[in-house]
Biopython code that builds the backbone (N, CA, C, O; Angstrom):
import numpy as np
from Bio.PDB.StructureBuilder import StructureBuilder

atoms = [
    (1, "MET", "N", (14.676, 22.957, -2.652)),
    (1, "MET", "CA", (14.521, 21.979, -1.306)),
    (1, "MET", "C", (15.653, 21.402, -0.732)),
    (1, "MET", "O", (16.427, 20.780, -1.459)),
    (2, "PRO", "N", (15.872, 21.518, 0.504)),
    (2, "PRO", "CA", (17.103, 20.982, 0.958)),
    (2, "PRO", "C", (17.325, 19.328, 0.707)),
    (2, "PRO", "O", (16.312, 18.635, 0.795)),
    (3, "ALA", "N", (18.189, 18.881, 0.498)),
    (3, "ALA", "CA", (18.807, 17.408, 0.184)),
    (3, "ALA", "C", (18.348, 16.600, 1.148)),
    (3, "ALA", "O", (18.317, 15.389, 0.928)),
    (4, "ASP", "N", (17.968, 17.057, 2.228)),
    (4, "ASP", "CA", (17.348, 16.121, 3.681)),
    (4, "ASP", "C", (15.933, 15.985, 3.589)),
    (4, "ASP", "O", (15.311, 15.136, 4.227)),
    (5, "ALA", "N", (15.368, 16.869, 2.745)),
    (5, "ALA", "CA", (13.966, 17.283, 2.830)),
    (5, "ALA", "C", (13.234, 15.603, 2.589)),
    (5, "ALA", "O", (13.523, 14.743, 1.758)),
    (6, "ASP", "N", (12.193, 15.603, 3.700)),
    (6, "ASP", "CA", (11.390, 14.148, 3.291)),
    (6, "ASP", "C", (10.339, 14.536, 2.049)),
    (6, "ASP", "O", (9.677, 15.564, 1.906)),
    (7, "PHE", "N", (10.420, 13.357, 1.210)),
    (7, "PHE", "CA", (9.700, 12.997, -0.060)),
    (7, "PHE", "C", (8.441, 11.898, 0.623)),
    (7, "PHE", "O", (8.575, 10.721, 0.959)),
    (8, "ASP", "N", (7.086, 12.866, 0.678)),
    (8, "ASP", "CA", (5.857, 11.946, 0.967)),
    (8, "ASP", "C", (5.254, 11.581, 0.047)),
    (8, "ASP", "O", (4.664, 10.547, 0.361)),
    (9, "GLY", "N", (5.031, 11.906, -1.119)),
    (9, "GLY", "CA", (4.273, 11.564, -2.380)),
    (9, "GLY", "C", (3.004, 11.488, -1.860)),
    (9, "GLY", "O", (2.664, 11.529, -0.678)),
    (10, "GLY", "N", (2.258, 11.358, -2.964)),
    (10, "GLY", "CA", (0.671, 11.092, -3.018)),
    (10, "GLY", "C", (0.376, 11.547, -4.142)),
    (10, "GLY", "O", (1.243, 11.901, -4.940)),
    (11, "ILE", "N", (-0.945, 11.611, -4.393)),
    (11, "ILE", "CA", (-1.708, 12.223, -5.509)),
    (11, "ILE", "C", (-3.060, 13.004, -5.025)),
    (11, "ILE", "O", (-3.640, 12.720, -3.977)),
    (12, "ALA", "N", (-3.434, 13.906, -5.822)),
    (12, "ALA", "CA", (-4.631, 14.683, -5.459)),
    (12, "ALA", "C", (-5.275, 14.953, -6.737)),
    (12, "ALA", "O", (-4.731, 14.651, -7.799)),
    (13, "ARG", "N", (-6.550, 15.577, -6.661)),
    (13, "ARG", "CA", (-7.448, 15.959, -7.504)),
    (13, "ARG", "C", (-7.639, 17.294, -7.218)),
    (13, "ARG", "O", (-8.097, 17.710, -6.153)),
    (14, "ILE", "N", (-7.214, 18.130, -8.374)),
    (14, "ILE", "CA", (-7.324, 19.574, -8.310)),
    (14, "ILE", "C", (-8.508, 20.086, -9.485)),
    (14, "ILE", "O", (-8.264, 19.779, -10.652)),
    (15, "ASP", "N", (-9.558, 20.725, -9.245)),
    (15, "ASP", "CA", (-10.772, 20.793, -10.140)),
    (15, "ASP", "C", (-10.606, 22.439, -10.369)),
    (15, "ASP", "O", (-10.474, 23.324, -9.524)),
    (16, "VAL", "N", (-10.646, 22.498, -11.435)),
    (16, "VAL", "CA", (-10.734, 24.288, -12.153)),
    (16, "VAL", "C", (-12.256, 24.593, -11.947)),
    (16, "VAL", "O", (-13.117, 23.752, -12.206)),
    (17, "ASN", "N", (-12.503, 25.679, -11.530)),
    (17, "ASN", "CA", (-14.188, 26.075, -11.403)),
    (17, "ASN", "C", (-14.668, 26.472, -12.662)),
    (17, "ASN", "O", (-13.874, 26.894, -13.504)),
    (18, "THR", "N", (-16.139, 26.368, -12.944)),
    (18, "THR", "CA", (-16.368, 26.946, -14.256)),
    (18, "THR", "C", (-16.189, 27.758, -15.057)),
    (18, "THR", "O", (-16.284, 27.650, -16.280)),
    (19, "ALA", "N", (-15.828, 28.923, -14.241)),
    (19, "ALA", "CA", (-15.451, 30.047, -14.812)),
    (19, "ALA", "C", (-14.056, 30.238, -15.708)),
    (19, "ALA", "O", (-13.718, 31.021, -16.596)),
    (20, "GLY", "N", (-13.285, 28.880, -14.870)),
    (20, "GLY", "CA", (-11.975, 28.761, -15.383)),
    (20, "GLY", "C", (-10.824, 29.772, -14.819)),
    (20, "GLY", "O", (-9.740, 29.998, -15.356)),
    (21, "THR", "N", (-11.301, 30.297, -13.664)),
    (21, "THR", "CA", (-10.573, 31.530, -13.021)),
    (21, "THR", "C", (-9.676, 30.999, -11.788)),
    (21, "THR", "O", (-8.836, 31.685, -11.207)),
    (22, "GLY", "N", (-9.964, 29.809, -11.525)),
    (22, "GLY", "CA", (-9.493, 29.599, -10.120)),
    (22, "GLY", "C", (-9.669, 27.828, -10.156)),
    (22, "GLY", "O", (-10.230, 27.303, -11.118)),
    (23, "CYS", "N", (-9.114, 26.978, -8.977)),
    (23, "CYS", "CA", (-9.146, 25.738, -8.663)),
    (23, "CYS", "C", (-9.255, 25.683, -7.186)),
    (23, "CYS", "O", (-9.302, 26.660, -6.438)),
    (24, "ALA", "N", (-9.293, 24.290, -6.812)),
    (24, "ALA", "CA", (-9.678, 23.911, -5.664)),
    (24, "ALA", "C", (-9.314, 22.290, -5.587)),
    (24, "ALA", "O", (-9.464, 21.564, -6.570)),
    (25, "THR", "N", (-8.853, 21.835, -4.399)),
    (25, "THR", "CA", (-8.265, 20.625, -4.038)),
    (25, "THR", "C", (-9.539, 19.986, -3.777)),
    (25, "THR", "O", (-10.214, 20.439, -2.853)),
    (26, "THR", "N", (-10.058, 18.806, -4.586)),
    (26, "THR", "CA", (-11.362, 18.167, -4.432)),
    (26, "THR", "C", (-10.888, 16.798, -3.286)),
    (26, "THR", "O", (-11.819, 16.305, -2.649)),
    (27, "TRP", "N", (-9.380, 16.192, -3.042)),
    (27, "TRP", "CA", (-9.370, 15.210, -2.560)),
    (27, "TRP", "C", (-7.506, 15.020, -2.466)),
    (27, "TRP", "O", (-6.788, 15.517, -3.334)),
    (28, "SER", "N", (-7.234, 14.641, -1.894)),
    (28, "SER", "CA", (-5.706, 14.278, -1.585)),
    (28, "SER", "C", (-5.480, 12.802, -1.170)),
    (28, "SER", "O", (-6.392, 12.187, -0.618)),
    (29, "ALA", "N", (-4.553, 12.353, -1.366)),
    (29, "ALA", "CA", (-4.383, 10.719, -0.567)),
    (29, "ALA", "C", (-2.817, 10.563, -0.660)),
    (29, "ALA", "O", (-2.114, 11.261, -1.390)),
    (30, "THR", "N", (-2.335, 9.515, 0.207)),
    (30, "THR", "CA", (-1.157, 9.569, 0.345)),
    (30, "THR", "C", (-0.287, 8.380, -0.415)),
    (30, "THR", "O", (0.889, 8.045, -0.272)),
    (31, "THR", "N", (-1.472, 7.809, -1.395)),
    (31, "THR", "CA", (-0.805, 7.017, -2.227)),
    (31, "THR", "C", (0.278, 7.418, -3.277)),
    (31, "THR", "O", (0.070, 8.429, -3.947)),
    (32, "ARG", "N", (1.232, 6.813, -3.436)),
    (32, "ARG", "CA", (2.358, 7.012, -4.362)),
    (32, "ARG", "C", (2.322, 6.553, -5.598)),
    (32, "ARG", "O", (2.647, 5.386, -5.815)),
    (33, "SER", "N", (1.838, 7.568, -6.827)),
    (33, "SER", "CA", (2.032, 6.950, -8.004)),
    (33, "SER", "C", (3.282, 6.914, -8.540)),
    (33, "SER", "O", (3.869, 7.944, -8.210)),
    (34, "ALA", "N", (4.129, 6.036, -9.376)),
    (34, "ALA", "CA", (5.164, 5.758, -9.700)),
    (34, "ALA", "C", (4.810, 6.006, -11.552)),
    (34, "ALA", "O", (5.676, 6.287, -12.380)),
    (35, "ALA", "N", (3.581, 5.841, -11.794)),
    (35, "ALA", "CA", (3.477, 6.155, -13.392)),
    (35, "ALA", "C", (2.657, 7.554, -13.337)),
    (35, "ALA", "O", (2.275, 8.014, -12.261)),
    (36, "LEU", "N", (2.405, 8.224, -14.638)),
    (36, "LEU", "CA", (1.410, 9.373, -14.892)),
    (36, "LEU", "C", (-0.003, 8.487, -14.941)),
    (36, "LEU", "O", (-0.236, 7.444, -15.552)),
    (37, "PRO", "N", (-0.734, 9.168, -14.198)),
    (37, "PRO", "CA", (-2.422, 8.299, -14.084)),
    (37, "PRO", "C", (-3.034, 8.812, -15.252)),
    (37, "PRO", "O", (-2.904, 9.943, -15.720)),
    (38, "ARG", "N", (-3.743, 7.833, -15.694)),
    (38, "ARG", "CA", (-4.736, 8.317, -16.970)),
    (38, "ARG", "C", (-5.963, 7.837, -16.297)),
    (38, "ARG", "O", (-6.201, 6.900, -15.536)),
    (39, "LEU", "N", (-6.778, 8.941, -16.913)),
    (39, "LEU", "CA", (-8.303, 8.821, -16.413)),
    (39, "LEU", "C", (-9.046, 8.034, -17.136)),
    (39, "LEU", "O", (-8.955, 8.187, -18.354)),
    (40, "SER", "N", (-9.895, 7.079, -16.664)),
    (40, "SER", "CA", (-10.809, 6.337, -17.797)),
    (40, "SER", "C", (-12.327, 7.025, -17.388)),
    (40, "SER", "O", (-12.813, 6.951, -16.260)),
    (41, "VAL", "N", (-12.897, 7.638, -18.435)),
    (41, "VAL", "CA", (-14.027, 8.534, -18.184)),
    (41, "VAL", "C", (-15.176, 7.707, -18.170)),
    (41, "VAL", "O", (-16.276, 8.113, -17.795)),
    (42, "THR", "N", (-14.909, 6.345, -18.642)),
    (42, "THR", "CA", (-15.920, 5.112, -18.818)),
    (42, "THR", "C", (-16.143, 4.712, -17.671)),
    (42, "THR", "O", (-17.344, 4.650, -17.409)),
    (43, "ASP", "N", (-15.299, 4.342, -16.683)),
    (43, "ASP", "CA", (-15.535, 3.959, -15.314)),
    (43, "ASP", "C", (-15.124, 4.749, -14.071)),
    (43, "ASP", "O", (-15.187, 4.288, -12.932)),
    (44, "GLY", "N", (-14.670, 6.059, -14.403)),
    (44, "GLY", "CA", (-14.546, 6.904, -13.609)),
    (44, "GLY", "C", (-13.369, 6.647, -12.646)),
    (44, "GLY", "O", (-13.525, 6.917, -11.455)),
    (45, "LYS", "N", (-12.049, 6.077, -13.145)),
    (45, "LYS", "CA", (-10.943, 5.593, -12.468)),
    (45, "LYS", "C", (-9.843, 6.117, -12.999)),
    (45, "LYS", "O", (-9.805, 6.226, -14.225)),
    (46, "LEU", "N", (-8.704, 6.558, -12.193)),
    (46, "LEU", "CA", (-7.548, 6.624, -12.529)),
    (46, "LEU", "C", (-6.813, 5.499, -12.743)),
    (46, "LEU", "O", (-6.976, 4.729, -11.797)),
    (47, "TYR", "N", (-5.993, 5.015, -13.663)),
    (47, "TYR", "CA", (-5.051, 3.904, -13.764)),
    (47, "TYR", "C", (-3.778, 4.505, -13.800)),
    (47, "TYR", "O", (-3.379, 5.451, -14.480)),
    (48, "THR", "N", (-3.033, 3.605, -12.716)),
    (48, "THR", "CA", (-1.772, 3.844, -12.759)),
    (48, "THR", "C", (-1.242, 2.820, -11.955)),
    (48, "THR", "O", (-1.910, 1.868, -11.554)),
    (49, "VAL", "N", (0.504, 3.085, -11.602)),
    (49, "VAL", "CA", (1.391, 2.289, -11.070)),
    (49, "VAL", "C", (1.553, 2.898, -9.627)),
    (49, "VAL", "O", (1.706, 4.116, -9.546)),
    (50, "VAL", "N", (1.531, 2.134, -8.485)),
    (50, "VAL", "CA", (1.646, 2.549, -7.434)),
    (50, "VAL", "C", (2.909, 1.436, -6.574)),
    (50, "VAL", "O", (3.218, 0.285, -6.883)),
    (51, "GLN", "N", (3.378, 2.207, -5.553)),
    (51, "GLN", "CA", (4.400, 1.770, -4.900)),
    (51, "GLN", "C", (4.367, 2.253, -3.291)),
    (51, "GLN", "O", (4.635, 3.415, -2.987)),
    (52, "ASP", "N", (3.988, 1.176, -2.234)),
    (52, "ASP", "CA", (3.957, 1.591, -0.853)),
    (52, "ASP", "C", (5.347, 2.091, -0.432)),
    (52, "ASP", "O", (5.212, 3.068, 0.305)),
    (53, "GLY", "N", (6.334, 1.845, -0.589)),
    (53, "GLY", "CA", (7.634, 2.162, -0.159)),
    (53, "GLY", "C", (8.676, 2.018, -1.003)),
    (53, "GLY", "O", (8.583, 1.071, -1.784)),
    (54, "LEU", "N", (9.868, 2.847, -1.081)),
    (54, "LEU", "CA", (10.870, 2.632, -1.885)),
    (54, "LEU", "C", (11.318, 1.151, -1.871)),
    (54, "LEU", "O", (11.635, 0.883, -3.030)),
    (55, "LEU", "N", (11.456, 0.255, -1.212)),
    (55, "LEU", "CA", (11.895, -1.025, -1.209)),
    (55, "LEU", "C", (10.500, -2.057, -1.538)),
    (55, "LEU", "O", (10.662, -3.270, -1.672)),
    (56, "ASN", "N", (9.287, -1.487, -1.635)),
    (56, "ASN", "CA", (8.175, -2.564, -1.812)),
    (56, "ASN", "C", (7.838, -2.485, -3.162)),
    (56, "ASN", "O", (8.145, -1.464, -3.778)),
    (57, "GLY", "N", (7.101, -3.638, -3.869)),
    (57, "GLY", "CA", (6.920, -3.649, -4.867)),
    (57, "GLY", "C", (5.984, -2.883, -5.756)),
    (57, "GLY", "O", (5.206, -2.191, -5.098)),
    (58, "PHE", "N", (5.819, -2.794, -7.141)),
    (58, "PHE", "CA", (5.249, -2.108, -7.820)),
    (58, "PHE", "C", (3.746, -2.881, -8.207)),
    (58, "PHE", "O", (3.534, -4.083, -8.368)),
    (59, "TYR", "N", (2.845, -1.782, -8.288)),
    (59, "TYR", "CA", (1.439, -2.412, -8.442)),
    (59, "TYR", "C", (0.352, -1.766, -9.367)),
    (59, "TYR", "O", (0.022, -0.588, -9.229)),
    (60, "ALA", "N", (-0.138, -2.511, -10.225)),
    (60, "ALA", "CA", (-0.945, -1.963, -11.380)),
    (60, "ALA", "C", (-2.234, -1.581, -10.125)),
    (60, "ALA", "O", (-2.667, -2.341, -9.259)),
    (61, "ALA", "N", (-2.636, -0.111, -10.412)),
    (61, "ALA", "CA", (-3.420, 0.069, -9.609)),
    (61, "ALA", "C", (-4.783, 0.724, -10.387)),
    (61, "ALA", "O", (-4.649, 1.109, -11.548)),
    (62, "ALA", "N", (-6.036, 0.831, -9.738)),
    (62, "ALA", "CA", (-6.970, 1.531, -10.162)),
    (62, "ALA", "C", (-7.775, 2.794, -9.403)),
    (62, "ALA", "O", (-8.786, 2.322, -8.883)),
    (63, "VAL", "N", (-7.689, 4.011, -9.200)),
    (63, "VAL", "CA", (-8.048, 4.911, -7.870)),
    (63, "VAL", "C", (-9.488, 5.467, -8.209)),
    (63, "VAL", "O", (-9.597, 6.039, -9.293)),
    (64, "ASP", "N", (-10.471, 5.376, -7.501)),
    (64, "ASP", "CA", (-11.445, 6.257, -7.901)),
    (64, "ASP", "C", (-11.108, 7.648, -7.961)),
    (64, "ASP", "O", (-10.292, 8.119, -7.169)),
    (65, "ALA", "N", (-11.638, 8.302, -8.787)),
    (65, "ALA", "CA", (-11.561, 9.576, -9.370)),
    (65, "ALA", "C", (-12.403, 10.457, -8.677)),
    (65, "ALA", "O", (-12.255, 11.658, -8.901)),
    (66, "ALA", "N", (-13.577, 9.955, -7.580)),
    (66, "ALA", "CA", (-14.214, 10.853, -7.426)),
    (66, "ALA", "C", (-13.857, 10.864, -5.710)),
    (66, "ALA", "O", (-14.233, 11.827, -5.042)),
    (67, "THR", "N", (-13.279, 9.985, -5.215)),
    (67, "THR", "CA", (-12.890, 9.761, -3.828)),
    (67, "THR", "C", (-11.116, 9.803, -3.663)),
    (67, "THR", "O", (-10.695, 10.077, -2.539)),
    (68, "GLY", "N", (-10.286, 9.584, -4.569)),
    (68, "GLY", "CA", (-9.132, 9.047, -4.331)),
    (68, "GLY", "C", (-8.543, 7.843, -3.665)),
    (68, "GLY", "O", (-7.361, 7.730, -3.339)),
    (69, "ALA", "N", (-9.683, 6.776, -3.462)),
    (69, "ALA", "CA", (-9.356, 5.486, -2.914)),
    (69, "ALA", "C", (-8.963, 4.636, -4.049)),
    (69, "ALA", "O", (-9.416, 4.721, -5.190)),
    (70, "VAL", "N", (-7.955, 3.695, -3.568)),
    (70, "VAL", "CA", (-7.434, 2.570, -4.285)),
    (70, "VAL", "C", (-8.527, 1.267, -4.517)),
    (70, "VAL", "O", (-8.577, 0.268, -3.801)),
    (71, "THR", "N", (-9.195, 1.487, -5.446)),
    (71, "THR", "CA", (-10.194, 0.007, -5.367)),
    (71, "THR", "C", (-9.776, -0.944, -5.749)),
    (71, "THR", "O", (-10.309, -1.950, -5.280)),
    (72, "ASP", "N", (-8.680, -1.156, -6.732)),
    (72, "ASP", "CA", (-7.936, -2.255, -7.158)),
    (72, "ASP", "C", (-6.496, -2.196, -7.525)),
    (72, "ASP", "O", (-5.956, -1.255, -8.106)),
    (73, "ARG", "N", (-5.855, -3.436, -7.077)),
    (73, "ARG", "CA", (-4.220, -3.475, -7.389)),
    (73, "ARG", "C", (-4.145, -4.781, -7.627)),
    (73, "ARG", "O", (-4.905, -5.664, -7.228)),
    (74, "THR", "N", (-2.864, -4.898, -8.530)),
    (74, "THR", "CA", (-2.095, -6.108, -8.904)),
    (74, "THR", "C", (-0.880, -6.065, -8.910)),
    (74, "THR", "O", (-0.356, -5.138, -9.526)),
    (75, "LEU", "N", (-0.235, -6.822, -8.388)),
    (75, "LEU", "CA", (1.700, -6.699, -8.052)),
    (75, "LEU", "C", (2.007, -6.940, -9.354)),
    (75, "LEU", "O", (1.606, -7.925, -9.974)),
    (76, "LEU", "N", (2.881, -5.863, -9.907)),
    (76, "LEU", "CA", (3.628, -6.184, -11.198)),
    (76, "LEU", "C", (5.219, -6.967, -10.732)),
    (76, "LEU", "O", (5.811, -7.775, -11.447)),
    (77, "GLY", "N", (5.570, -6.606, -9.708)),
    (77, "GLY", "CA", (6.952, -7.035, -9.619)),
    (77, "GLY", "C", (7.666, -6.096, -8.675)),
    (77, "GLY", "O", (7.058, -5.172, -8.134)),
    (78, "TYR", "N", (8.987, -6.329, -8.466)),
    (78, "TYR", "CA", (9.893, -5.352, -7.721)),
    (78, "TYR", "C", (10.876, -4.962, -8.641)),
    (78, "TYR", "O", (11.210, -5.729, -9.544)),
    (79, "GLY", "N", (11.453, -3.675, -8.487)),
    (79, "GLY", "CA", (12.627, -2.937, -8.904)),
    (79, "GLY", "C", (12.704, -2.873, -10.471)),
    (79, "GLY", "O", (12.642, -1.739, -10.947)),
    (80, "LEU", "N", (12.811, -3.764, -11.208)),
    (80, "LEU", "CA", (13.167, -3.676, -12.764)),
    (80, "LEU", "C", (11.676, -3.243, -13.354)),
    (80, "LEU", "O", (11.729, -2.776, -14.492)),
    (81, "VAL", "N", (10.414, -3.321, -12.787)),
    (81, "VAL", "CA", (9.391, -2.898, -13.385)),
    (81, "VAL", "C", (9.188, -1.523, -12.880)),
    (81, "VAL", "O", (8.025, -1.202, -12.636)),
    (82, "ASN", "N", (10.067, -0.715, -12.695)),
    (82, "ASN", "CA", (9.555, 0.493, -12.250)),
    (82, "ASN", "C", (9.337, 1.442, -13.384)),
    (82, "ASN", "O", (10.288, 1.600, -14.149)),
    (83, "PRO", "N", (8.023, 2.222, -13.652)),
    (83, "PRO", "CA", (7.577, 2.553, -14.931)),
    (83, "PRO", "C", (8.195, 3.895, -14.963)),
    (83, "PRO", "O", (7.603, 4.535, -15.832)),
    (84, "LEU", "N", (9.192, 4.669, -14.365)),
    (84, "LEU", "CA", (9.626, 5.879, -14.263)),
    (84, "LEU", "C", (8.851, 6.753, -14.775)),
    (84, "LEU", "O", (9.082, 7.286, -15.860)),
    (85, "GLN", "N", (7.632, 7.051, -13.902)),
    (85, "GLN", "CA", (6.701, 8.020, -14.086)),
    (85, "GLN", "C", (6.496, 8.401, -15.819)),
    (85, "GLN", "O", (6.576, 9.466, -16.431)),
    (86, "THR", "N", (6.236, 7.172, -16.198)),
    (86, "THR", "CA", (5.723, 7.122, -17.841)),
    (86, "THR", "C", (4.199, 6.799, -17.874)),
    (86, "THR", "O", (3.660, 6.297, -16.888)),
    (87, "ALA", "N", (3.726, 6.996, -18.652)),
    (87, "ALA", "CA", (2.070, 6.967, -18.960)),
    (87, "ALA", "C", (1.696, 5.600, -19.470)),
    (87, "ALA", "O", (2.343, 5.084, -20.382)),
    (88, "GLY", "N", (0.802, 5.076, -18.977)),
    (88, "GLY", "CA", (0.569, 3.675, -19.796)),
    (88, "GLY", "C", (-0.818, 4.251, -20.645)),
    (88, "GLY", "O", (-1.354, 5.349, -20.495)),
    (89, "THR", "N", (-1.184, 3.245, -21.503)),
    (89, "THR", "CA", (-2.485, 3.374, -22.348)),
    (89, "THR", "C", (-3.063, 2.381, -22.057)),
    (89, "THR", "O", (-2.533, 1.354, -21.633)),
    (90, "ALA", "N", (-4.654, 2.628, -22.317)),
    (90, "ALA", "CA", (-5.442, 1.260, -22.425)),
    (90, "ALA", "C", (-6.013, 1.069, -23.933)),
    (90, "ALA", "O", (-6.448, 2.087, -24.470)),
    (91, "ILE", "N", (-6.045, -0.029, -24.589)),
    (91, "ILE", "CA", (-7.057, -0.656, -25.782)),
    (91, "ILE", "C", (-7.847, -1.460, -25.601)),
    (91, "ILE", "O", (-7.266, -2.386, -25.035)),
    (92, "ASN", "N", (-8.892, -1.699, -25.741)),
    (92, "ASN", "CA", (-10.032, -2.801, -25.714)),
    (92, "ASN", "C", (-9.790, -3.322, -24.298)),
    (92, "ASN", "O", (-9.413, -4.493, -24.277)),
    (93, "ARG", "N", (-9.939, -2.634, -22.924)),
    (93, "ARG", "CA", (-10.114, -3.264, -21.851)),
    (93, "ARG", "C", (-8.412, -4.041, -21.610)),
    (93, "ARG", "O", (-8.325, -4.941, -20.774)),
    (94, "THR", "N", (-7.435, -3.705, -22.220)),
    (94, "THR", "CA", (-6.118, -4.009, -21.800)),
    (94, "THR", "C", (-5.373, -3.165, -21.528)),
    (94, "THR", "O", (-5.228, -2.398, -22.480)),
    (95, "TYR", "N", (-4.442, -2.743, -20.136)),
    (95, "TYR", "CA", (-3.655, -1.580, -20.118)),
    (95, "TYR", "C", (-2.081, -2.067, -20.421)),
    (95, "TYR", "O", (-1.600, -3.084, -19.920)),
    (96, "TYR", "N", (-1.516, -1.366, -21.128)),
    (96, "TYR", "CA", (0.063, -1.404, -21.426)),
    (96, "TYR", "C", (0.892, -0.334, -20.781)),
    (96, "TYR", "O", (0.693, 0.855, -21.030)),
    (97, "GLN", "N", (1.819, -0.750, -19.954)),
    (97, "GLN", "CA", (2.872, 0.106, -19.190)),
    (97, "GLN", "C", (4.179, -0.148, -19.658)),
    (97, "GLN", "O", (4.532, -1.319, -19.798)),
    (98, "GLY", "N", (5.013, 0.860, -19.941)),
    (98, "GLY", "CA", (6.431, 0.794, -20.080)),
    (98, "GLY", "C", (6.960, 0.751, -18.705)),
    (98, "GLY", "O", (6.447, 1.386, -17.783)),
    (99, "THR", "N", (8.191, -0.151, -18.556)),
    (99, "THR", "CA", (8.838, -0.062, -17.776)),
    (99, "THR", "C", (10.426, -0.168, -17.799)),
    (99, "THR", "O", (10.923, -0.216, -18.924)),
    (100, "VAL", "N", (11.226, -0.209, -16.791)),
    (100, "VAL", "CA", (12.486, -0.129, -16.967)),
    (100, "VAL", "C", (13.139, -1.036, -17.943)),
    (100, "VAL", "O", (13.980, -0.586, -18.720)),
    (101, "THR", "N", (12.742, -2.511, -17.950)),
    (101, "THR", "CA", (12.722, -3.623, -18.599)),
    (101, "THR", "C", (12.056, -4.018, -19.942)),
    (101, "THR", "O", (12.303, -4.959, -20.695)),
    (102, "GLY", "N", (11.254, -3.148, -20.011)),
    (102, "GLY", "CA", (9.866, -3.521, -21.251)),
    (102, "GLY", "C", (8.672, -3.125, -20.884)),
    (102, "GLY", "O", (8.464, -2.202, -20.095)),
    (103, "LEU", "N", (7.734, -3.873, -21.494)),
    (103, "LEU", "CA", (6.190, -3.669, -21.395)),
    (103, "LEU", "C", (5.546, -4.556, -20.523)),
    (103, "LEU", "O", (5.696, -5.761, -20.723)),
    (104, "GLU", "N", (4.662, -4.059, -19.332)),
    (104, "GLU", "CA", (3.723, -4.779, -18.814)),
    (104, "GLU", "C", (2.459, -4.687, -19.579)),
    (104, "GLU", "O", (2.161, -3.727, -20.290)),
    (105, "ILE", "N", (1.665, -5.844, -19.376)),
    (105, "ILE", "CA", (0.411, -6.187, -20.087)),
    (105, "ILE", "C", (-0.381, -6.653, -18.997)),
    (105, "ILE", "O", (-0.119, -7.632, -18.299)),
    (106, "ILE", "N", (-1.649, -5.676, -18.860)),
    (106, "ILE", "CA", (-2.470, -6.175, -17.762)),
    (106, "ILE", "C", (-4.052, -6.483, -18.363)),
    (106, "ILE", "O", (-4.862, -5.636, -18.739)),
    (107, "LYS", "N", (-4.174, -7.554, -18.340)),
    (107, "LYS", "CA", (-5.785, -7.544, -18.810)),
    (107, "LYS", "C", (-6.640, -8.069, -17.735)),
    (107, "LYS", "O", (-6.238, -8.719, -16.771)),
    (108, "PRO", "N", (-7.913, -7.712, -17.998)),
    (108, "PRO", "CA", (-8.946, -8.199, -16.981)),
    (108, "PRO", "C", (-9.110, -9.866, -16.912)),
    (108, "PRO", "O", (-9.056, -10.623, -17.882)),
    (109, "GLY", "N", (-9.314, -10.223, -15.573)),
    (109, "GLY", "CA", (-9.299, -11.652, -15.272)),
    (109, "GLY", "C", (-10.556, -12.180, -15.541)),
    (109, "GLY", "O", (-10.774, -13.377, -15.358)),
]
sb = StructureBuilder()
sb.init_structure("model")
sb.init_model(0)
sb.init_chain("A")
sb.init_seg("    ")
for serial, (resi, resn, name, xyz) in enumerate(atoms, 1):
    if name == "N":
        sb.init_residue(resn, " ", resi, " ")
    sb.init_atom(name, np.array(xyz, "f"), 0.0, 1.0, " ", f" {name:<3s}", serial, name[0])
structure = sb.get_structure()
C-alpha cells in the first residue's frame, strides 16, 4: 500500500456458510475499533473501544452484532487510554480493557 493511502477504518461481520466452504459479508460499518472486539453471546453485542477520529477521544462501546450499529458508548478519555488493538475481557458484567497507561474498568451503572 502506498504511504499516502487513506486509512478509512471500520468493522465488518463476515459469516461462514454452513458447509464451511465460503463466506459472505453480513454487514460493514465505518465504526473505527481501536481494540479487538469481543462477542457476548448472552446479549448479542460486540464490546470494544472506538475512536471517531485520530484526535478524538476513545469510547468503550457496544455494537449490535446483528446490525453493526453502536448501541451504547462511554468516554474513556484521550490519548493515553489507547488500547493499542488489545482485547478486553468481561467478568461478572464488568469489562476490563488494557491501555497504554494501565487498565480501564467499566461497570454497569
